Each structure stands twice: as structure tokens, then as C-alpha cells.
N, C-alpha and C positions, 0 to 999 in steps of 0.2 A: 583945658575947656574941652577939647574933643572928646576926651574919655568921660568926662562929666555928663554930656548930652544925652546919651542913650538912658542913663539912669533918671534924668529929668523927665525925658519922654514918656518912661515907663511909670512914672510916678503920677504924671499929668493923666496917662490912660487909666491908671487904677482910680483916681479920683473922678474921672468922667465916668467909668463904669459904675463906681459907688453911687454916684448922683443919679444915673440912669435908673439903677435898681431900687434906690429909695423913692425916685419919683414914680416908678411903676407901682410900688408897693402902696404908696399913697393914693394914686389914681384908683386903684383896685379896692382899696378900702373904702374910698368914697362912693364907688359903684356897688360893692357887694353888701357893705353895711346895711344901707335902707332895704335892700332886697331881702336879706336875712332876717331883718327885724319884722318885715311884714309877714314872712312865711311863719316865723315863730308866734307872732300875734294871731294869725289866722288859726293856726294849730290849737293855741290856747283857747280863743274863742270857740272854736268847734268843740272843745271839751266842756267848757261852761255851757254851752247850748244843750250839748247831749245830757248833761245832768239836769238842766232845767225841764226838758222834755222828757226826761228818764227813757231816752233811747239807748242808753249804754246798760244792758240788761244785766251784765255780770259785774259791773263796778271795776273790775280790774282793767278792762279795756281803756280806761281813761288814763291809766298810768303811762302807758306807752307813747301816745301822742304828746303829752305833757313833758315827758323826759325829753323827747326829741325836740320839742319846742325850745326848751332850755339849751340843749347843745347847739343847735343851730344859730339861736340868737346870741350866746356868748362867743361862738367862733366867727360870726361874722363882725362882731364888733370889738371885742377885746383886742385882737391883732392889729387892727386898724387904729384903736386908740393909742395902743403902745406906740406904733410906729410914727404917728402924728407928734405924740409927746416927744419922742426922741429927736424928731426931726426940729421941732421948736427949741429944745435944748442946745441943740448943735447949731441953730441958727442957719439952716439950710432948706432951700424950696419952702420958705415961710408961708407963701400964699396956698400951696397945696396942703402944706403941713396943717395950717389953720383950719382949712376946710374938712380935711380927714379928722381932726381932733373934734371940731365941732359936731360933724355928722355922726361920728362914731360914739362921742360922748353922750349925744342925745338918745342915739338908739340903744346905748348900754343901760340908760337910765330907764328907758321904756320897757327894756327887756326884764330888768329888775322888778319894776313896779308891776307890770302887767303879765310877767310870766313866771318870774322865780318867786315872787311873794304869794300869788294864788296857789304856787305848787305845795307850799306847806299845808294847805286845806286839801287840796285835790288828791295828794298822793297817799296820806294816810286815810282818808274817806275811800280811795279806791280799794285799798288794802283790805279795809273793813268790809265793804261791800262784796269784794271777790270771795272773802272768807264765808259770809253768810249765803252767797250764791253756791259755793261748794258745798256747804252743809245742806241746802236745800236739794241740791241735785242728788246728795247722797241719801236723804229721806225720801225723795220721790223714786229713786231706784228701788229701795226696799219696799216702797208701796207697790210698785209694779209686780214685784215677786209676790207679795201677799194678795194681790188681786185675783190670782188664780189663773191669768192668761197663759202662763208659762209654768215650767217645773219649780216647785218651791225650793228644791235642793238639787245637788248634785246626783243624789242616790234617786230621787224621782225621775231625773232626766234618764238615768241609766234603766230605770225599770221601764220606762216609756220605749226605750229603743230595743228591748227584747224582742218585741212583735217583728221589728224589721230584721233582727238578727235571726229569729226562728225562719222567717220567710225566705231569707238569702240561703240558710242551710238546706232548707226544703227545695229550693230551686236547684241547688247544686247536688241534691240527692246524697247528702251527707247527714247521717244521724249525730244528734247533740253529744251523745257519748263517745263518738269516735273523734272528736277534736279536743284539742288541749286549750284550756280558757283561762286567762289570767286577768284579774280586774285591780284596779288601785284608782287612788284619787290623789290629786294634788291642790295644792292651796296657793292663793294670790290675792291681788288687790285690785279692785275694779278701778276705772278712770276716775269714778266719783268718789273714791276712797274707802269703799266697803271691803271687808274681807270676803272671800269667795273660795269655793271649791269646784273642781271640775272632774268629772267623771271618765274613767278610761278602762276600755275592755279590748283584749287582744285575742283573737281566735284564730288558732293555727289550722288550716285547713289538711295540711300533709301533702305529700307527693302524689297520693292516690287522687288527688283533684287536678285534672288536666287545666293549665292555666289558659289556653287558648279558649276551651270550652266554658270556662268559668267567666272569662271576660265577655264573650259574647251573650251569655245568658244573663249576667248582671246588668250589662249595658241595656238590653232589650227590656229588661223588667224596670230598671230604676228611671229609664228615660221616659217611662210613661206613668209614673206613680201618680201624678195629679198636682193640684194647685198647692197642696200642703207641703210639698217638697221641691227641692231644687237639685237638679243634676249636673255634673261637672265631669270632665275627663281631661286629663293632661298627665303625660310622662309616665304612662304605665299605671295610673292610678285613676280609680273611679270613686267618685264622691256623691252620696246621696244626703243632702242636708234635709232635716225634718225640722220645720219651723217651730211646730207645737213643743217640741222637746228641746229646742236650743242645742241641738246636736247633730253629729254627722256620722254616718256608717261609712266606712271606705273599704275598697278592696286594692291591695297592694300586689301588683304583678310579681316584682321582685321576690318578695317574701311569700306570696301566695297565702295572705293572711287577710281577715276581716278585722278592721280597727274601728271602735267606736270612742269617738270624744265628744263630750259635752262642753258648752261654753262654761266659762267660770260663772257659776250661779252665786249671786251675793247671799251672804248668810248673816250679816250683822254689821255692826261698827267695828272698827279696827281696835 
């Protein structure tokens, strides 16, 4: 009998721990399930109100809150419902189990009817409206290029920047024929989905141009260009952004070169 007593005590302790764990889960479910359901319903109603008042401009923004509502609602109710059903099946903690089952069950039904079912309409509609919004953004971007407020192509951007290249060379007292110049373009895609091209030009000044003198002269000139431009300096690099050309001319101290780079100018549909 003496040898058997520790085993009995260990078994009773395990049973007590199991009951305590089950009770905590049930109480947790009773408390959390209603809160989770309320949050899920609130998010779902916000989406519906946004659609009613058309405050969701791009459509796709509605998908995120709706998915979050589904996840929160199911995570708050399904585990509590399972825990309650298991406790009732094992006939333990029947009062707490009944409460958890009823609360989680009602919450689960509410989530399915008021959050999950509407999602079958909200999510496809959000996807369609997001596509339509993206297409409108793409067309608006092309309209901005055609409006003439900026360069119509990468080549035009490069041509507009030649004035600033010539001014920089004149300021540094360097003849255009004395420098080595290479030009190229790169292709890409804008955030709106249009294909685009960017202009690049590299002018090698050579060792005969003193770096310290060039830095002082270009800084003094570019920093006073005016409202059409923006000047920036960092890590041995001077940048003059020309807003009308959607491009930047830079001087790189390490390489002693002038570098012209335009934005990626939209050129059409992908």
C-alpha cells in the first residue's frame, strides 16, 4: 500500500491540473468569444459603411479589414466552442462547459452570418474595384505625361538637362570636346503599371579638373538656382534636381564625373 500511494497522489494531481486547465480554457473562451465577435462585427460593419458612403476609394482597401474580421471572429469562437463540446462530452465542469458552448456557439453563428457570408460579396467586389482603380491610375499617369507639364519621354528629359550640363561645364571651365560622355537608357515599370524609360548620361571630367575647386563652384551655383530646382549634398555627392525635367544632375567627388539621371518617364501600357 505504501508503494502505491505516490502513484495515486500523482494521478490525483494530474487530474486536478487537467481540470484546472480545462476550467481556465472554458472561462477564457466565455470572456474572449464575445469580445472577438464584437470586434469582428465592428470591422465588418465599417467595411459595409465604407461601401455605402464610397469612402473606400480604391476598393481593395476593403479586403483587408474584412479578412481580419473573419480571422478574429473564428479564432475567438471556434477554440472556445471545441473546448466546451469536449468538456460536455467528458461530463466535466458542466456549468462552465455549457456556458462556453452557448456563448461560443452563438458567436460563431453571428460571425458566419454577419462576417463570413458578406465576405463572399465584399472580397470579389473589392478585387474588381482595386483593378479598376489601378487601371484609372495608369491612365491618369499617361494623361499627366500628355498634358505637357513635364517631359514626354526620357529623350526629352535628357534634352532639357543639356542646358544644365553645359552650364556646369562652363562653370568648371571645361570644353565639351575635352570630356568623355556616354549616354544610355533603362526600361522599367511605374507603380501605376505603365512601361517607362529613364535617361542616363555620364560626363567624365578628368584629372585636370580639381575636385575641391569643382565642389565649391558647383555648390555655390546649384544652391542658388531658384524655385524650379532643389539642391542636396551628402557623402561627397552634389545633386541638383530639375523639377520641370523630372531629372537630376549630380557631381560625384570620388569619380569626378557629372551624372544625369531622369525619372522613369511613362511611355505606354505594359
